[in-house]
N, C-alpha and C positions, 0 to 999 in steps of 0.2 A: 401114786400122786394125780390129783386131778390137774387139769390145765389150769394154768394160771396166767393171767394178762401181763403182758410186757409193755413198758411205755417208753418213750424218748428213744426210740431206734434210730441210730445214726448207721446210715450206710457208707460203706467205702467206694471208690471209684468203679469197681466192679459190680456193685450191687449186694455185696455181703454185710452182714451185721458188722458193725465196728464196734458200738458200744450200745448199751440199753440200760434201762433203770427196772430193778425187779425188788420187791419188798423194801423200797425206800433206800436202796442202795443201787449206785452206778458201778457196772460191770464193764470192763473193757476186754476185747477179744484178744486172746494171748496165744491162738493158733491160727492156722488157715482153715476158714471155714469150709465145709463140705455140703454142697446143695445137692438135692435130688427131688423128686416129685412123687407125692402119694396120690394114688387114684382111688375114686369111689366108684361105685356102679352108677353108669350114667342114668339106668332106668329108675333109680330111686329120687332122682333130682330133676327128672325130665319136666314135670310140672310146675317147678319152681324157677325155670330159666328164663330170664328176660331175653329178647333178642339180642344176639353178639355176646351174652354173657355166660353161655353154657360151658365153656371150658373153665372157667372160674370156679364152677360147682363141683366139676368132675376132677380136676388137678389142683393140688395142694402144695405149694412151695415149702420144702422142708429144710432145715439147716442142722448140722452137728457142729459143735465148736467147744473150745476150752476158753473160760471167761473169768476174769478175778475182779474183785472189788478190793479195797483196802485191807478187808478183815478176811475175806473166803475166796476159794478157787473151786469152781463147778465145770463138770462136763454137762453141757446142754443140748436138748434136742428142741429146736424153735419151729413152730409153725407160723407161717405166713398165709394168712387167710384174705383172700380178695373175692369179690369186691368189698371195700372197707377198709382195706390196709390195716387189719388187725394181727397182732403178733401175740403168740401165746408159748407159753413153755409146756412142753408134754413132758420133759425129764429134766431133773436136774439132780447130778450125783457129785458128791465130793470127792 
């Protein structure tokens, strides 16, 4: 699966995704989301970093969770890319 954009992400009080829109359907989180950080090789991005933003190029916030729409339930792996506050789906398994 290629990564797909997620829109309308609403976060809970702990900063975890509580709901989001994917493929024109609203999904509500049905499990406790698990967060971790993926790291890339810093030297691949060194020339792209603006002062104070280097960490956002090296570390990417990732989430694993179950979420359901009225029609479907999936296990998602989400990527939260900063700067820009972009959310993407890396994996969606029914």
